[in-house]
N, C-alpha and C positions, 0 to 999 in steps of 0.2 A: 081686666078680669077674664079668665079663660072660660070658654063655653064648652059644652059637650062636643061640638063640632071640632074644636081645637084638639081635644083629646083623641077624637076619632082620626083626625088627620095625622097626629103623631103616632098613632097605633097602626098606620098604614091602610086604614079603611078608605081613604080618599087619596088620590095621587096629588102630591104637592106640586105647586108651580115649579117648573124647571128653572135652574139657575142659569144666569148668563155667564159668559166667560169672565167678565169683570167680577161678578159675584164669587165665582170659583176662586179666582186669584185673591180676592179680599179674605175669603174664608180660609184659604190655605195660608196666607200671610199671618192671619190672626192665630190660627192653630200652631204655626211655627213659633210665633212669639210666645204663646203660652208654654209650649214645650221647652223653649230656651230658658224662660224664666223659672220654670219648675226644676230644670236641671241645675241651673245656677243655684237655686235655693237649696236643693238637696246637697250639693257639693259644699256650699258655704257653711251650712249648719253642721254637717259631718266633720268638717275641718275644725269646728269649735267643740267637738266631742259630744254633740247631741244628735238625736235622731230627728228627721224631718217632722214627725208627728209631735215630738216634744216642742219644737219651735212653734208649730201651729197652735198647740195648747197654750203655750206661754203668751203668744200673740192674742189668742182669744181671751185670756185672763186680763191682760193689760188693756185690751180694746173693748172689754165688756162695757156696755153703756152705763154711765152714771156711777160706776164703782170700780174698785181694783181687785175684785175677787169674783168667783162664780162657784156654783154648786156642781156636783158631779153630773146631775141631770142637765143643767144648763150647758156644761161643756159637751155632753153627749150630743145635744142638739146643735151646738155651734160647730162641732167637728164632724157631725153626721156619723158618729160611731155608736156602737152599743154600749150600754151602761158598764158592763163588766170590762170591756176594752178600755174605757176611760179610767176605770179604777186601776187597772194594770199600768196604764200610761202614767197616772199620777204616782203610783207606787215607785216606778222606775225613776221618775223625775225627783221624787222626794229623796230617794237614796243618793241622787247626785246633788242634793241640796239646791235644787232649782225652784222647788215649790214646797209649801208646808200646808198642813191641814190645821184648821182652827174651828172650834165649835161656834155655831151661829149664835149671837147673843139673844135672839128672839125665839129660836127654835132649836133646842138641844138635839133634835133628831137630824138636823141638817148640818152637813159639814161644808165649811167654806174652804176653797182651795185658793191660796194666795202665792204670789211670787215672793221668793226670798230676795235679800239684797244681791246675792250672787246671780240669781235668776234675772233680776232687773238689769244688772250690768251686761250680762250676755245678751239679753233681749234687745237692749238699747243698741249695742254694737251691731248685732245681726240685722235689726230692723233698718238701721241707717244704711247698711250695705244693700238691703233689698230695695229701699227707696231709690238709691243711686242707680241700681240696675234697671228699675222701672223707668227712670228718666232716660237712661241709655237706650232702652228698647223703644221708647217713644211711640211712633206711629204703628209699629208692629202690633201693639196691643190696643189699637183703636178698634172699637167694634165695627164690623162691616156694616155698610148701609145696604139696604135692600130696595132697589128701585128698578123700574122697567127701562131706564134709559140705555143700558148696555146691550139690549136685545136687538 
């Protein structure tokens, strides 16, 4: 749980503890791994004719806890995008037949966004490629450890 002191430190009110050389190296390696993974992801999904945000949306749908659909509001939260941006993202994905909208059976005001069969196939292929890339990157994406031993 974060405390007000944690927020103050992040906002620059307190000087954080300096990093050791080893910590700088670990942080740089981790950042490099993230960037390599993101570049791989962007190139892979574009090669399959979809935008990176569409892949992220499709993954959020398939990976939504305990069900295979999500509302626009839930997708907004998962993707950290504004509601209207997600509506446009869903519109574009629907035109490509990657997702479809369905009325929620318990609340007619809510729209469920679901993957189509084509969306499922593309997502399965791309996600397997992403899994394999993560295996390849291995230790590059291991969270750095923060200790005083390297100082």
